[in-house]
C-alpha positions as CSV (number, residue, x, y, z in Angstrom):
1,G,25.6,-50.0,-8.4
2,I,26.8,-46.7,-7.0
3,I,25.8,-43.3,-8.4
4,S,28.3,-40.7,-7.5
5,F,27.0,-37.2,-6.8
6,A,30.5,-36.0,-5.9
7,G,31.1,-33.9,-9.0
8,G,27.5,-32.5,-9.1
9,L,27.1,-33.8,-12.7
10,P,23.7,-34.7,-13.9
11,S,23.1,-37.9,-15.9
12,P,23.5,-37.3,-19.6
13,K,20.4,-39.4,-20.1
14,T,18.3,-36.5,-18.7
15,F,19.6,-34.0,-21.2
16,P,16.8,-32.8,-23.5
17,V,19.1,-32.7,-26.5
18,E,16.4,-32.5,-29.2
19,V,14.4,-29.9,-27.4
20,F,17.5,-27.8,-26.9
21,A,18.5,-28.2,-30.5
22,D,15.1,-27.0,-31.6
23,A,15.2,-24.0,-29.3
24,C,18.7,-23.1,-30.5
25,A,17.6,-23.3,-34.1
26,R,14.5,-21.2,-33.4
27,V,16.6,-18.5,-31.6
28,L,19.3,-18.4,-34.3
29,H,16.6,-18.2,-37.0
30,D,14.7,-15.4,-35.2
31,D,17.7,-13.3,-34.0
32,G,21.0,-15.0,-34.7
33,P,23.2,-11.9,-34.5
34,G,21.5,-10.8,-31.2
35,A,21.8,-14.3,-29.7
36,L,25.5,-14.5,-30.5
37,Q,26.4,-11.0,-29.3
38,Y,27.5,-10.2,-25.7
39,A,24.6,-9.3,-23.5
40,A,24.2,-7.4,-20.2
41,S,26.0,-9.0,-17.3
42,E,22.8,-9.2,-15.2
43,G,21.0,-11.1,-17.9
44,L,18.7,-10.4,-20.8
45,P,16.0,-7.7,-19.9
46,A,13.2,-9.8,-21.3
47,L,14.2,-12.8,-19.2
48,R,14.6,-10.7,-16.1
49,E,11.1,-9.3,-16.7
50,Q,9.6,-12.8,-17.0
51,V,11.4,-14.1,-13.9
52,A,10.1,-11.0,-11.9
53,A,6.6,-11.6,-13.2
54,M,6.7,-15.2,-12.0
55,L,7.6,-14.4,-8.4
56,P,4.8,-14.3,-5.8
57,W,5.6,-10.8,-4.8
58,A,6.3,-7.5,-6.6
59,V,9.8,-7.4,-7.9
60,D,11.3,-4.8,-10.2
61,P,13.1,-6.6,-13.0
62,A,16.1,-4.4,-12.3
63,Q,16.4,-6.4,-9.0
64,V,16.7,-9.7,-10.8
65,L,20.1,-11.2,-11.6
66,I,20.4,-14.1,-14.0
67,T,23.4,-16.3,-13.2
68,T,25.1,-18.9,-15.4
69,G,24.6,-21.6,-12.8
70,S,24.6,-22.5,-9.1
71,Q,28.4,-21.9,-8.9
72,Q,28.1,-18.3,-9.9
73,G,25.2,-17.8,-7.6
74,L,27.1,-19.2,-4.6
75,D,30.2,-17.2,-5.4
76,L,28.2,-13.9,-5.5
77,V,26.3,-14.7,-2.3
78,A,29.6,-15.6,-0.6
79,K,31.2,-12.3,-1.7
80,V,28.3,-10.3,-0.4
81,L,27.4,-12.1,2.8
82,I,30.6,-13.7,4.1
83,D,33.3,-11.6,5.8
84,P,37.0,-12.6,5.5
85,G,37.7,-15.0,8.4
86,S,34.1,-15.9,9.0
87,R,33.1,-19.5,9.6
88,V,30.7,-21.2,7.3
89,L,28.8,-24.3,8.4
90,V,28.0,-26.9,5.8
91,E,26.7,-30.5,6.1
92,T,28.5,-33.6,5.1
93,P,28.5,-34.4,2.3
94,T,28.3,-31.0,0.7
95,Y,28.4,-29.6,-2.7
96,L,32.1,-29.2,-3.8
97,G,31.2,-25.9,-5.6
98,A,30.0,-24.4,-2.3
99,L,33.3,-25.2,-0.6
100,Q,35.1,-23.6,-3.5
101,A,32.9,-20.5,-3.3
102,F,33.3,-20.2,0.4
103,G,37.0,-21.1,0.6
104,P,38.6,-17.8,-0.4
105,M,36.6,-15.8,2.2
């Protein structure tokens, strides 16, 4: 009767496997070599343009950074905003990934 959120893992029942498979097949059909090649570290330019266009204020797509997930986002924010030796306040319970990102600071 307990659902553990400790690992930050979503329920596999929520995964849109068929939708994802269709999207992968479409991408591989339309541009397989491009989809499998390394891309720019900051994300695909077309995706960054779409994200910038969706925001409610004017943003240059060059200012948009696509991360591979919350862990990478937290790590980048911690590296930019937290000085070595600084204290970081979190609530209990907190996301284990945040503690890992803030720990080395």
